[in-house]
N, C-alpha and C positions, 0 to 999 in steps of 0.2 A: 547363525548368529544368536546369541542369548536373547531371551525375551525380556530380560530385566536389565536395568542400568543403574549402577550404584553411583550416587552423587557424593563426591568427597566433601568433608566438612568445610564450610565456607561461610562468609558473611554476606557476600553479594548474591543476588538472585540468579539461579541457574537458567540459562537461556538457550533455546534451540531455534535455529533459523530453518524455516520450511522453504525448500528450494536450495539448489547449489549452483545456479547459473550465474550469469554476469551481474545481474542486479543483486543477487544474494551476496556475492563477493563485496559489492559496495556497501551492503547493509552490515556485513562483518566489520568493514572499515568504520562505518558510522558508530558501531558499538565501541570500537577502540577510541574514537574521538569522545564519546560520552564518558567513558571510563577515565580518560585523561583529565577531563574537567572535574568529574566527581565519580569515584568508583561506585558502580551500581550493579554491573552484570558480570557473571562468569559465563563466557560463551563456550558451551560444550561442543558445538559443532552444527552440522547441517543434517537435514533429512531430505531425501529426494528419491523419486520412484524410478529414475533412470538406472537400468541394469549396469551401464558402463561406469557409474559413479560409486557403486557399492564398494565399501572397504577402501576407498580412495581418500586422499588428503587434498583439500582445496584451500589454497592460500594459507596453509599452516593449520587448518582446522579439519577434523575428520568428518567424513560422511558416516553418520551413526547407523543409518538404515533407511528404510522406506517410511512413508507416511503411515502405512499399516502398522509397522513396528512401533512408531511413536504412539499410536493409539493403544498399544498394549502396556504402556508404562504406567506404573502406579505411584512413582515418586512425584512430588510436587515440582512442576516445571513451568517456566514461562516460555511462550512460543511467539514468534513473529513470522508472518507469511510474506515472503519476498518473491512471490509469483506476480509478474506484471499484469497478466490478463485478469480483469476484474471478475468475470464470471467463474473462472477457475478458482480464484482466491475465495470467492463466496462458497463454492462447493467444499473446499478444503476446510475453511474456518468453521463452517457449520458442522462438519464432522468433529472437529476439535472441541467445539463448544459442548458436545455431549459428554466429554470426559471431565469430571470435576477436579481432577488432579492437574489439568492443563489450563493455564491462564494466559489470556492475550496480553502481550507486552505492548507498550507504546514507546516509540523511539523518536526523540527530538534532538537534532544536532545542536550543540552548544552555540553555534553561530546564528541560529535562527532568531529572528526578531519577532516576538510575540506580543501583540498589543493587548488592549483592554477587552474584558468580557468575551474571551475566546473559548469556544466549546470544542474539545478534541475528543473524539470517541476512542474506545479501546481498539488496539491493533493498528493504529495509524503510524505511518513512517513519514517524518518530516526531515528532509535532507538539508545539507549545508547551503547557506545563502538565501534561504526562504524568508519572506516577510509576510506575516499575517497582521493586518492593521487592527481594526476594531470590530467587535460584534460578528466575527466570522465563526461559522459552524462547519466543522468537519465531522461527518458521521463516521461510523466504525469502519476500520480497515481501509482507510484512504491512504494512497501513496502520493506525496508531494515531493517531486524530485528536485534536483539542484536548481537554485537561483530562480525560484518562482515568486511572484507577488500575487497575493489574494487580498482584494480590497474590502472595504467596509460592508458588513451585512451580507456577504456572500454565503451561500449554503452549498456545500459539496456533499453529494449523496454517498451512501455506502458503497464500498468497493470501487470507487473511482480511482483512476490513475491520471495524475497530472504530471506530464513529462517535463524535462528540463526547460527552463527559460520561458515558461508560460506566464502570461500576464492576465489575471482575472480582475476585472474592474468591479466596482461596488454594486451590490444587490444582484449579482449574477446567481442563478440557480442551475445546478448540474445534477441530473438524475443518476440513479444507481447504476454502477457498472460501466459508466462511460469512460472513454479514454481520450484525453486531450493531448494532441501531438506536440512535439518539441517546437517551441517558439511561437505557438499560437497566441493570439490576442483576442480577448473577449470584451466587447463593449459593455458599458454599464447597463444593468437591468435585463440582459438577455437571458433566456431560459433554454437550456439544452436538456432534452429528454433523457430517459434511461436507455442504456445499452447503445449509446452512440459512439462513433469514432470520428474525431475531428482531426483532419490531416495536419501535418506539421507546417508551421508558418501561416496557417489560415487566419483571416481576419473575420471574426464572427460579429456581425452587426445586427442580425435578426435572429429570432427564435428558431431553434432546430428541433424537429419532432423526434420522438423516441424511435429507436431501432434503425437508424440510418448511418451510412458513412457519408461524411460531408467534408468538403475542402474548398479552398480557393480564397480569393480576396475580391469581392466579399464571399464569405463561405456559403455554399449551397449544398443541399442534399443531392447526392448523385445516384445512390442505390441503397437497397436494404442491407442491413448488417446481418447477413445470413450466417456468417461464421461465429458470431457472438450469441450466446444464449444466457438469458437471465433465468436462473434456475427457479426463482420464485417470482413469477410475473407480476405479482401484486405489489412488489417493492416500488415505492414512490420516491424515496429519499436516498 
């Protein structure tokens, strides 16, 4: 495969999705929805390290190459990381950040309801049906999946993944690289540490320490999250 990629003349920003799995396909659909509301992106395709996906077409968009191939590109590109695991998303986006020609995109579905004084960091993905009320902070590269609610003054740390149907109450804090399972509910003012996994459908009523897998109603830590790795342990947000 050639090490350069020629971008045709266009007015929209050229976008590459990192990953070509199921969530990446949903992100491609999100890009279509954004462009229907207001043309902004030209989706060039996916990059993925899986050998089985090279030179393939996924949902009508080509797999352009591997992540290493992307890092060789000198053309100005925007990239969005659609890898669901936060610690892997961190590793990939930190590599991308070293390339001045590659810029993090931020994708927000047109149906999302965004309140007052919202801070959304670069690289975030906010999917359809999401509601962010007031004074919410999403740090960089956060994924908020379908039909989530995030209440007033909540702070979501870098590389967090909020899965579909999660309800986050006011003043909740979630540490970096944590993954909140589908349908979980977080009571107001609880704190979840970094590198946690909260099981689907859990009811979180008390603080959860860093580095654990927790689930249940009420949610309780059951074991260490040995499969997840925060590549920079000093991350606090």
